[in-house]
Each structure stands twice: as structure tokens, then as C-alpha cells.
LOZAGU-597338 format. One record per residue (C-alpha): residue in three letters; x, y, z. Coordinates in steps of 0.1 Angstrom, whole numbers, padded with zeros to 4 digits, always signed. Layout:
% residues N
ALAXYZ
...
This chain:
% residues 673
MET-0593+1477+2241
GLN-0562+1490+2256
GLY-0580+1502+2286
GLY-0595+1468+2290
GLY-0560+1455+2286
GLY-0547+1479+2312
MET-0574+1471+2336
GLY-0567+1434+2330
GLY-0530+1440+2336
GLY-0536+1461+2367
SER-0560+1437+2382
THR-0537+1407+2377
ALA-0507+1423+2395
PRO-0521+1423+2430
ALA-0534+1387+2426
GLY-0500+1376+2415
GLY-0484+1393+2445
GLN-0507+1377+2469
GLY-0500+1343+2453
ASN-0463+1347+2457
GLN-0467+1357+2494
ARG-0487+1326+2500
ARG-0462+1304+2483
GLY-0434+1320+2503
LYS-0451+1313+2536
LYS-0457+1277+2525
ASN-0421+1271+2515
LYS-0408+1287+2547
ARG-0430+1264+2568
GLY-0419+1233+2548
ALA-0382+1242+2553
VAL-0387+1245+2591
ASP-0403+1211+2593
GLN-0375+1195+2572
GLU-0349+1209+2595
ALA-0367+1196+2626
VAL-0369+1161+2611
THR-0333+1161+2601
ALA-0322+1172+2636
ASN-0343+1145+2652
ILE-0329+1118+2630
SER-0293+1130+2636
LYS-0299+1131+2674
THR-0314+1095+2674
MET-0286+1081+2652
THR-0259+1097+2674
ALA-0275+1082+2705
MET-0276+1048+2689
ARG-0239+1050+2679
GLY-0230+1059+2714
ALA-0213+1091+2703
PRO-0211+1119+2730
THR-0240+1144+2730
ARG-0245+1174+2751
GLY-0266+1155+2776
ARG-0256+1128+2800
PRO-0283+1103+2790
GLY-0269+1098+2756
ARG-0234+1089+2769
ARG-0250+1065+2794
PHE-0272+1049+2767
GLY-0242+1043+2744
ALA-0220+1028+2772
GLU-0248+1005+2783
MET-0253+0992+2748
ARG-0216+0985+2743
ALA-0215+0966+2776
GLU-0246+0946+2767
MET-0232+0937+2732
GLU-0199+0926+2748
GLU-0218+0905+2774
GLN-0238+0889+2746
ARG-0207+0881+2726
GLN-0190+0865+2756
ALA-0222+0845+2764
ALA-0223+0833+2728
ALA-0186+0823+2729
GLU-0192+0804+2762
ARG-0222+0786+2747
GLU-0202+0776+2717
ARG-0174+0764+2739
LYS-0198+0742+2758
THR-0215+0728+2727
VAL-0207+0693+2715
ARG-0217+0686+2679
VAL-0220+0650+2668
ASN-0234+0637+2635
GLU-0233+0600+2642
PHE-0231+0573+2670
ILE-0198+0578+2687
THR-0179+0556+2712
VAL-0173+0565+2748
SER-0136+0570+2740
GLU-0144+0595+2712
LEU-0169+0614+2734
ALA-0143+0616+2762
GLN-0118+0631+2737
ILE-0144+0657+2726
LEU-0154+0666+2761
GLY-0118+0667+2773
ILE-0124+0643+2802
SER-0113+0607+2809
ALA-0133+0578+2796
THR-0135+0563+2831
GLN-0155+0593+2843
ILE-0181+0586+2816
VAL-0181+0549+2824
GLY-0186+0556+2861
PHE-0214+0581+2854
ALA-0232+0558+2830
PHE-0231+0530+2856
LYS-0241+0549+2887
THR-0266+0573+2872
LEU-0280+0557+2840
GLY-0275+0521+2851
LEU-0256+0512+2819
MET-0227+0489+2818
VAL-0206+0505+2790
THR-0170+0500+2778
ILE-0148+0527+2763
ASN-0153+0513+2728
GLN-0191+0510+2731
ARG-0212+0532+2708
LEU-0237+0555+2724
ASP-0270+0568+2709
PHE-0277+0605+2708
ASP-0300+0604+2739
GLN-0272+0589+2760
ILE-0247+0613+2746
GLU-0270+0642+2755
LEU-0274+0630+2791
ILE-0236+0624+2795
ALA-0227+0657+2780
GLY-0252+0676+2802
GLU-0237+0660+2833
PHE-0203+0674+2825
GLY-0216+0709+2816
PHE-0219+0705+2778
GLN-0248+0707+2755
ALA-0250+0680+2728
VAL-0263+0690+2694
LYS-0270+0666+2665
GLU-0250+0682+2638
SER-0268+0669+2607
ASP-0299+0649+2600
TYR-0292+0634+2566
ALA-0329+0628+2558
ALA-0338+0664+2566
ASP-0318+0680+2538
VAL-0331+0658+2510
PRO-0362+0669+2492
ASP-0392+0646+2496
ALA-0372+0624+2520
GLY-0400+0623+2545
GLU-0430+0621+2522
THR-0457+0596+2532
ASP-0474+0571+2508
ALA-0511+0570+2503
ASP-0529+0538+2513
GLU-0541+0531+2478
ASP-0504+0532+2465
LEU-0492+0505+2489
ARG-0485+0470+2477
SER-0476+0438+2496
ARG-0438+0432+2497
PRO-0416+0402+2506
PRO-0404+0399+2542
VAL-0367+0407+2551
VAL-0355+0378+2573
THR-0322+0380+2592
ILE-0305+0348+2602
MET-0286+0352+2635
GLY-0269+0331+2661
HIS-0236+0318+2675
VAL-0207+0307+2653
ASP-0209+0271+2639
HIS-0246+0267+2650
GLY-0256+0262+2613
LYS-0269+0296+2601
THR-0253+0296+2567
SER-0260+0258+2563
LEU-0297+0266+2568
LEU-0296+0293+2542
ASP-0275+0270+2520
TYR-0303+0244+2521
ILE-0329+0270+2513
ARG-0310+0285+2484
LYS-0297+0251+2471
ALA-0262+0267+2468
ASN-0230+0261+2486
VAL-0223+0294+2503
VAL-0201+0279+2530
ALA-0174+0268+2506
GLY-0166+0304+2497
GLU-0159+0315+2533
ALA-0124+0315+2548
GLY-0122+0292+2578
GLY-0157+0279+2573
ILE-0173+0310+2590
THR-0191+0338+2575
GLN-0170+0370+2573
HIS-0195+0393+2556
ILE-0233+0400+2555
GLY-0249+0381+2526
ALA-0282+0394+2511
TYR-0301+0369+2491
HIS-0336+0370+2475
VAL-0351+0335+2475
ALA-0383+0320+2460
VAL-0399+0296+2485
PRO-0426+0270+2479
GLY-0461+0284+2476
GLY-0452+0311+2451
ARG-0438+0335+2477
SER-0404+0351+2479
MET-0383+0362+2509
THR-0351+0382+2513
PHE-0325+0366+2537
LEU-0297+0384+2554
ASP-0270+0361+2567
THR-0250+0378+2595
PRO-0217+0364+2609
GLY-0220+0347+2643
HIS-0185+0353+2656
GLU-0184+0377+2686
ALA-0163+0402+2667
PHE-0193+0410+2644
THR-0216+0424+2670
ALA-0218+0457+2650
MET-0227+0438+2618
ARG-0254+0419+2635
ALA-0268+0451+2649
ARG-0270+0465+2614
GLY-0288+0434+2602
ALA-0315+0438+2629
GLN-0320+0475+2619
VAL-0332+0467+2584
THR-0350+0434+2590
ASP-0386+0425+2595
ILE-0382+0391+2611
VAL-0352+0376+2630
VAL-0345+0338+2629
ILE-0321+0328+2657
VAL-0304+0295+2651
ILE-0293+0275+2682
ALA-0276+0242+2680
ALA-0294+0215+2699
ASP-0262+0199+2710
ASP-0249+0232+2725
GLN-0264+0259+2747
VAL-0275+0295+2745
MET-0241+0312+2739
PRO-0231+0348+2746
GLN-0234+0357+2709
THR-0269+0342+2708
VAL-0278+0364+2738
GLU-0264+0394+2719
ALA-0285+0385+2688
ILE-0316+0383+2710
SER-0308+0417+2724
HIS-0303+0432+2690
ALA-0336+0418+2677
LYS-0355+0430+2708
SER-0340+0465+2705
ALA-0350+0466+2669
GLY-0386+0457+2678
VAL-0389+0428+2654
PRO-0405+0394+2660
ILE-0382+0365+2668
ILE-0384+0329+2655
ILE-0362+0303+2672
ALA-0347+0276+2649
ILE-0333+0247+2670
ASN-0308+0231+2646
LYS-0289+0198+2646
VAL-0319+0179+2662
ASP-0307+0147+2643
LEU-0275+0144+2663
PRO-0275+0119+2691
THR-0261+0145+2716
ALA-0291+0169+2709
ASN-0308+0182+2740
ILE-0338+0202+2728
ALA-0354+0206+2763
LYS-0322+0222+2777
VAL-0322+0248+2749
LYS-0358+0257+2756
GLN-0350+0260+2793
ASP-0320+0282+2786
LEU-0341+0305+2765
LEU-0365+0311+2794
GLN-0336+0326+2814
HIS-0332+0353+2786
ASP-0369+0363+2785
VAL-0376+0343+2753
VAL-0408+0324+2761
LEU-0419+0299+2734
GLU-0455+0294+2724
GLU-0457+0260+2741
PHE-0448+0276+2774
GLY-0475+0303+2770
GLY-0453+0329+2752
THR-0455+0345+2718
VAL-0422+0333+2702
LEU-0425+0307+2675
HIS-0399+0279+2671
SER-0390+0251+2648
GLU-0369+0220+2653
ILE-0348+0216+2622
SER-0318+0199+2606
ALA-0301+0223+2582
LYS-0280+0195+2566
LYS-0309+0171+2559
GLY-0337+0197+2556
THR-0358+0183+2584
GLY-0383+0209+2596
VAL-0372+0236+2572
PRO-0406+0237+2553
GLU-0423+0243+2587
LEU-0398+0271+2595
LEU-0406+0288+2561
GLU-0444+0285+2569
GLN-0438+0302+2603
ILE-0419+0330+2585
SER-0448+0334+2560
LEU-0473+0334+2589
GLN-0454+0361+2607
ALA-0451+0381+2575
ASP-0489+0379+2570
ILE-0494+0392+2606
LEU-0471+0421+2600
GLU-0489+0431+2568
LEU-0457+0443+2551
THR-0463+0469+2524
ALA-0444+0494+2503
ASN-0450+0518+2474
PRO-0431+0505+2443
ALA-0442+0535+2423
ARG-0421+0561+2441
ARG-0384+0570+2441
ALA-0364+0544+2458
THR-0349+0545+2493
GLY-0327+0517+2508
SER-0299+0508+2531
VAL-0264+0498+2524
ILE-0259+0462+2537
GLU-0223+0459+2525
ALA-0198+0479+2504
GLN-0164+0471+2489
LEU-0139+0483+2464
ASP-0137+0459+2435
GLN-0106+0459+2414
GLY-0125+0457+2381
LYS-0158+0473+2389
GLY-0147+0501+2413
PRO-0168+0509+2444
VAL-0197+0483+2447
ALA-0224+0485+2474
THR-0250+0458+2483
VAL-0282+0478+2488
LEU-0315+0465+2502
VAL-0343+0485+2486
GLN-0368+0494+2514
ASN-0393+0514+2494
GLY-0399+0524+2458
THR-0382+0509+2428
LEU-0345+0514+2420
ARG-0337+0515+2383
VAL-0306+0518+2362
GLY-0299+0555+2355
ASP-0313+0568+2387
ASP-0295+0597+2404
TYR-0290+0591+2441
ILE-0274+0603+2473
CYS-0258+0577+2496
GLY-0241+0589+2528
ILE-0213+0613+2517
HIS-0214+0600+2481
SER-0236+0607+2452
GLY-0238+0593+2417
ARG-0259+0575+2391
VAL-0268+0538+2390
ARG-0247+0525+2361
ALA-0256+0489+2365
MET-0273+0465+2390
LEU-0265+0429+2398
ASP-0283+0403+2418
GLU-0265+0380+2443
ARG-0255+0356+2416
GLY-0239+0384+2395
LYS-0266+0386+2368
GLN-0276+0421+2356
VAL-0310+0434+2364
LYS-0328+0466+2352
GLU-0348+0474+2384
ALA-0353+0463+2420
GLY-0384+0467+2440
PRO-0391+0468+2477
ALA-0372+0442+2499
ILE-0350+0432+2469
PRO-0312+0433+2475
VAL-0289+0443+2446
GLN-0254+0453+2440
ILE-0251+0488+2424
LEU-0222+0502+2404
GLY-0216+0538+2397
LEU-0206+0551+2432
THR-0181+0579+2436
GLY-0166+0562+2467
VAL-0172+0533+2491
PRO-0201+0541+2515
MET-0203+0529+2551
ALA-0224+0499+2558
GLY-0258+0512+2571
ASP-0258+0544+2550
GLN-0291+0554+2535
LEU-0295+0555+2497
LEU-0321+0580+2484
VAL-0330+0584+2448
VAL-0333+0621+2439
GLU-0346+0640+2409
ASP-0319+0666+2406
ALA-0283+0653+2402
THR-0268+0687+2410
ALA-0287+0690+2443
ALA-0275+0655+2452
ARG-0239+0665+2446
GLU-0243+0696+2468
ILE-0258+0675+2496
ALA-0230+0649+2493
GLN-0204+0677+2495
ARG-0220+0693+2525
ARG-0222+0659+2543
GLU-0186+0652+2535
ARG-0176+0685+2549
LEU-0195+0679+2581
ASP-0181+0644+2584
ARG-0146+0657+2579
GLU-0151+0684+2605
ALA-0165+0658+2630
LYS-0135+0635+2624
SER-0110+0664+2628
ARG-0127+0673+2662
ARG-0125+0637+2673
THR-0089+0631+2663
THR-0077+0665+2677
ARG-0060+0657+2710
GLY-0060+0693+2722
VAL-0031+0713+2736
VAL-0010+0693+2761
SER+0014+0713+2783
LEU+0050+0700+2790
GLU+0040+0694+2826
ASP+0011+0672+2816
PHE+0032+0653+2792
MET+0060+0647+2817
SER+0035+0636+2844
GLN+0019+0612+2820
ALA+0052+0598+2809
ALA+0064+0595+2845
ALA+0032+0577+2856
GLY+0035+0553+2827
GLN-0001+0541+2831
LYS-0011+0538+2794
ARG+0007+0525+2764
GLN-0008+0527+2729
LEU-0007+0503+2700
ARG-0017+0523+2669
LEU-0033+0503+2641
LEU-0043+0511+2605
ILE-0070+0487+2592
LYS-0077+0480+2555
ALA-0103+0454+2545
ASP-0120+0443+2513
GLN-0154+0455+2526
GLY-0167+0481+2550
GLY-0184+0457+2574
PRO-0154+0436+2583
ALA-0133+0468+2586
GLU-0157+0481+2612
ALA-0161+0448+2629
LEU-0123+0443+2631
ALA-0118+0478+2645
ASP-0145+0471+2672
ALA-0130+0437+2681
LEU-0094+0451+2684
GLY-0106+0482+2703
GLN-0122+0459+2729
LEU-0088+0446+2738
SER-0079+0479+2754
ASN-0076+0481+2792
PRO-0064+0508+2817
GLU-0027+0499+2810
VAL-0025+0493+2772
GLN-0048+0508+2746
VAL-0055+0501+2709
ASP-0058+0533+2689
ILE-0074+0528+2654
VAL-0057+0555+2634
HIS-0077+0548+2602
ARG-0099+0522+2587
GLY-0107+0519+2551
VAL-0118+0497+2522
GLY-0095+0486+2494
ALA-0060+0475+2487
ILE-0031+0488+2509
ALA-0017+0518+2490
GLU+0014+0539+2494
SER-0006+0566+2511
ASP-0015+0541+2538
ILE+0022+0534+2543
LEU+0029+0571+2547
LEU+0001+0576+2572
ALA+0012+0546+2592
LYS+0048+0560+2592
ALA+0036+0594+2604
SER+0015+0580+2631
GLY+0037+0551+2642
ALA+0010+0525+2633
ILE+0010+0489+2622
ILE-0011+0481+2592
ILE-0036+0452+2595
GLY-0048+0439+2561
PHE-0080+0418+2560
HIS-0086+0400+2527
VAL-0064+0427+2509
ARG-0028+0429+2499
PRO-0004+0458+2493
ASP+0006+0466+2457
ASN+0042+0468+2446
ASN+0046+0505+2454
ALA+0031+0500+2488
ARG+0054+0471+2496
ASN+0085+0490+2485
ALA+0074+0520+2506
ALA+0068+0497+2536
GLU+0104+0483+2533
ARG+0118+0518+2528
GLU+0099+0534+2557
GLY+0101+0503+2581
VAL+0063+0500+2584
ASP+0051+0466+2595
ILE+0022+0450+2575
LYS+0002+0421+2589
LEU-0022+0402+2565
TYR-0051+0380+2576
ARG-0080+0361+2561
ILE-0097+0350+2594
ILE-0107+0377+2619
TYR-0099+0358+2651
GLU-0063+0352+2640
ALA-0059+0390+2637
VAL-0074+0394+2672
ALA-0051+0368+2686
ASP-0020+0383+2672
VAL-0029+0418+2684
LYS-0037+0404+2718
ALA-0003+0388+2719
ALA+0013+0421+2709
LEU-0006+0440+2736
GLU+0005+0414+2762
GLY+0041+0421+2752
MET+0035+0458+2759
LEU+0022+0451+2794
ARG+0046+0459+2822
PRO+0057+0426+2838
GLU+0044+0417+2872
GLU+0070+0419+2900
ARG+0069+0387+2920
GLU+0088+0380+2952
VAL+0105+0346+2957
VAL+0117+0339+2992
PHE+0148+0317+2994
GLY+0150+0311+3031
GLU+0155+0325+3067
ALA+0185+0327+3090
GLU+0185+0335+3127
VAL+0213+0356+3143
ARG+0230+0336+3171
GLU+0261+0359+3177
THR+0275+0391+3164
PHE+0312+0400+3157
LYS+0328+0434+3152
VAL+0354+0434+3124
ALA+0376+0464+3118
ARG+0371+0483+3085
ILE+0342+0459+3076
GLY+0315+0463+3103
THR+0293+0439+3121
ILE+0291+0403+3110
ALA+0262+0382+3121
GLY+0268+0345+3131
CYS+0237+0328+3119
ILE+0221+0294+3115
VAL+0199+0288+3084
ARG+0164+0278+3098
SER+0147+0271+3064
GLY+0155+0271+3027
ILE+0188+0286+3017
ILE+0207+0319+3020
ASN+0218+0330+2985
ARG+0246+0355+2980
ARG+0227+0371+2950
GLY+0195+0377+2969
ARG+0185+0405+2991
VAL+0180+0404+3029
ARG+0153+0418+3051
VAL+0163+0424+3088
ILE+0133+0415+3110
ARG+0133+0421+3147
ASP+0102+0412+3168
GLY+0082+0408+3136
VAL+0090+0443+3123
GLU+0111+0449+3093
LEU+0140+0472+3101
TYR+0161+0472+3070
ASP+0162+0459+3034
GLY+0195+0456+3016
GLY+0220+0434+2997
ILE+0244+0408+3012
ALA+0279+0422+3015
SER+0295+0389+3025
LEU+0285+0353+3030
ARG+0311+0330+3046
ARG+0311+0294+3059
PHE+0341+0292+3083
LYS+0368+0312+3064
ASP+0355+0305+3029
ASP+0334+0328+3007
VAL+0304+0308+2995
ASN+0275+0315+2971
GLU+0248+0299+2992
VAL+0243+0281+3026
LYS+0216+0254+3030
GLU+0192+0248+3058
GLY+0207+0236+3091
TYR+0242+0250+3085
GLU+0259+0279+3102
CYS+0274+0309+3084
GLY+0286+0345+3087
ILE+0265+0372+3070
GLY+0275+0408+3064
ILE+0248+0432+3053
GLU+0255+0463+3031
ASN+0255+0496+3050
PHE+0238+0481+3081
ASN+0256+0473+3114
ASP+0228+0475+3140
ILE+0225+0437+3142
LYS+0214+0420+3175
VAL+0211+0385+3186
GLY+0177+0371+3178
ASP+0172+0390+3146
VAL+0159+0371+3116
PHE+0173+0375+3081
GLU+0148+0368+3053
CYS+0166+0362+3020
TYR+0145+0368+2988
ARG+0147+0377+2952
THR+0123+0398+2930
GLU+0116+0384+2895
GLU+0095+0398+2866
VAL+0067+0376+2853
ALA+0049+0383+2820
ARG+0012+0392+2824
THR-0018+0385+2802
LEU-0046+0409+2792
ASP-0070+0391+2814
GLN-0048+0396+2845
ALA-0043+0433+2836
ALA-0081+0438+2833
LYS-0087+0422+2867
SER-0060+0444+2883
């Protein structure tokens, strides 16, 4: 047993020794491999960091990498410096400020290269901005696409979900051609009585039931030339445009603008020739004028429908409604009322009792009370909805205009309203949009660093004077339209600078802003509260209040004309010819003259003309008739004339007596010059 055990023990020892040797060799080989791997990693990391190694290639590799990184950083900084970010349509003046160039350069490039006649206050679309920025070495980037960051914003509707919807009809035309009267007859309500000055100051949205069991939505846009921007917004949300032209008038500039807006929006046009019952009506002339603006009526072989109506008596209005219905049937207007609502803000205002109120035209889906939504830079929940007559409604389907309550602020006219499922996400999107909008405004209002030399040269040249204005209105549309109308009064010599425009009553914060920026406050259908009025008296801020837009434009135009430098005009009194010269001690040379024409006035100046060439220009030192000092000498009489600091007078010289006077100029004269 023991022997067996000894044998077992002896036999196991050598085996155990051999196993240990094998394990030792294996461990040794594993340690060598690990050291090699560690060395290789260390060498690679050292080369990547650019640290010095024993070989030259490592140092060269690190230096090249640092140089390449620095070059990339500089290239990125240069790209950023040459990048222009815009998140909305901006004017030529705003784009010039962002690019750091003069607006005249942009106007010249647009005319010569793009063939566009633009003004410094004209808005440019993104394609035009991109071309202009590229010409001056910048790259335009659209900063934010509002629809892109909203979930399900671009979803398409299935054909089986689409239902027929009422047409959206926009009434356009020149002021006082009868647009609101036509809508008044259709609605059987007196809309005109509620408008200041008898003209429409805001966009009205109305849903009307017409004979035949159909319904239509009408947008009534103002016809005054100051509301070009509002008419443009009307054309962007409409299906059909009805252009009203008075038969006793002609195709006016505002009518041409309305035609252009409708064509650019790609919507069909129906011409309504109004006031055909007047004895001065000339329908044929109106039709002939339309041909000059590429509006060819059906009777002349074109595609444009027309009706001859009388908005006061209702003559031809049923035929006009039939044509609108026919055009709507051709368009096959459909929408999906079962989805979340989307719409456009037609108008927005700050109501004293209701807070921010927006008139929204629902374009798709159904808007209901309690829906969470995102609208421009604002978000909220629909607390209540009202129709155009102020009655509460629970829901609004496609092509139905409603007023919504529950906004966190006053949106801009034209903003998109989108109903969302998650209220938290809507708030985040609204905050992000507000930040982008604030950054864009800060870039546009930043003037950049101006050196003392630049400032002195501008002050010395005196080529531009600024009238700063702060505009507050009861609604967003009139505020924008008033800003556009006043901005168009600018010319190369005087400029209107809109410091701020907003909606609501004039508050104390507006007074402080106007004081800091040296601006005048223009109030349109709003008034200052007591605190604001006291602050204005204390700070010396001027507040002008208006109810009709063209009165505000006229007053600002008069103020700008007062800022124009007067025109210097020369008035020639008369001429005198030198017949003899006399040398007088301690006085100099006196010319004995005869007045050939006009008079010689002592307070005037004299040009010395010899052989048709002007030699000297100076004041009259003495004017005598015989031995008496006189103030003036008339034609045909002789006199003695002494000229200040000039004695080189010869017989035959001609003295031209004149005076320079300053004459006030108008803005039209300044624009022509």
C-alpha cells in the first residue's frame, strides 16, 4: 500500500515539474506580447499628440497636424464671418446693414444684374437674398424653417380623407372703388360705418352663406396704397381674387399692384366692374385698360372672368357669386377636417378685456376649443373661439375664419398656426423660435463699430439725416403697413428709421425706448395711459396720435421736408458797366459805373466779369451816387462802386449784382435730385 503510495508520489513529481515548466514558458511568452502591444500603443499615441520622439518623422507628423488644425479653424472662422443668417423676408436696408454695405450698391446690383427695380424698404425673398449676398462675397443661410421643427407638420392627407371645402375669396382693388360696399351687400351688414374715414384700415375675414346652399369665406383687404403688404398677405392665403374696379374711374396703381399680387400667388382672378349704374361709367375703357396689364377677359379670348355690378343696388352680384362658385368647382378645393388644424393669422391685436386676440383662417383640419398650438414665436391653448360677429363657437373647419383667445402674445400677421399634441414640445419650439427671432433682430439692429474718422466724415458730408419713429397700433397689420408707408418716404438725404413697431396701448416702456433712441411715437388707433403720458411729459417725448393712415403719412412727410437742407437759389439784381476808374487814398480803386439793367443793391454781392470770364466775387464796400451813400441805384443811373479787397478794376468790366437765398424743398424735389 505504502509502496504503491510511494510509487504514486514519485511518479507524480516529474509530471508536476514538467507542467510548471510549460506554464512558465507560456506566462513568459504572454508577458513579452503585452509589453510589445503597450509599446506600440504608447508610440502611436505619442505621435498623434505631436510629442517629440526619437525619430524625425514623429516631430514632422505632429507639426503638420497642428498646422492643419489651425488652418481648418481659420477657414471655419472665415466661413462664419461670410455667412448671413436670415429667418424671414428682410428689406434691402436691413440686408445692407447685415452685409455692411450701402443700400445703393444692392439697388444697383439688383437693377443691372437681376433686372429688378427695388427700393431700400422693399422686402426680398430668400432666393433674391441668396443671389445678392453671393455677389458681395457672402453666403446666405435660411436660419430656421418653422414647419421643419414641428412634428407631423408636413404630413400628407390620404385621398379618401379629403372633403370639399368653401373657397377663400379675397376682395382687392383701389381705394373707394367699392370693395367693402360689395361685401356689405353680400353680408347684409354695414361694415363701412365702422371704419374711420370711410376706408378699410384692417383685413376683415367673413364666412358668408350664399344662395344655393353654398358658403364662402371673404377677405376684405384695404385698397389704400399704404396697405401693399396687407394685400400681399391676403393673396397668399386665398383661392380666388376678385378685383373691384370702378367703371367711372380707371385702372389705378393700387389696382395694378393687386393684379401683381394675385398673379404672383398663382390664383385665378375675377374682375368686378363696379358702379355701372352711374352716368359717367365707361366700361369699355376699363376693359381696354386691363389689356395693357396682361389681363385678358373671356370676351377678348382670354381666361379671366368678369362681371358688371353695382354694389349699392346689388345689380350683377348674383352673377358674380355664380362665377366664384364656378371657379371654385374648377379648382376642386378639398381639405381633411379630421386631422389636427393648421391655419394662417390674418390679423392680430391686443384687446383690453380679452388680451391677445388673433383672427385665424383655418386652412386644413378642424380647430377646437382646448387644442394646444404653436403660432409663430408664441404657444398656448385655445381658450375660446369667436366668429366675425362675436358669437362663441366650439370648432372651426377648413376655410373658416375665427378669432381665438388664449395667446401668450400678439403674433405677426401671416404667422402659421399649428395644432400640436404635446404642449411641452410646443413651448420648447416657441422658445427656440423666439430666441432665433431675437438674435436675428439684434444682428439687424447692430450698427457695427464706427471709427471716429468715419463718424467725422459722415458728419462733415451731412448727406443723411434720420427721423426715428416708434409705431404702436391696435393691430399688427396696420402697424406693419404704417411702417412700410413711412419707410418709403426715405430718400438719399433724409431717412425714416423705424426703431420699433408693436401692438397695444402706448406704455411707459415705449416712452423710455423713444427717449433712449431719440424717436417720436406714432400711435394708430391707440392712446397712452396715464403713466405713459406723465413719462412723456417728464422725458420730453413727442407722441402723435392718428386714426387715418394717410394723415400720419402726410405729417411725417411734412416733418421730413422740414429736415431737408434748403435749396440755395441765386437771384440776380442787375448789371453795371465800368466807364471810369478812380484811385482814392486809403480806400483803393473806385469804379464809375452806369447801371445797364435792374438795380445795384448795397446788400448784395458782386461778380467782376471781364470778357465773359468771372475774375472775382465779393461784397460791395461802398455804393455812392455823387457824394451820397445810397442803398441801391436803379437802371440808367450812374454811381460809384467800391469792391471789398479788389482793386484790379478796368474800364469795360461788368459788375453783376446778386443775392443767394434759401428755398425750402419738398421730398419729391429731393428724390429727383
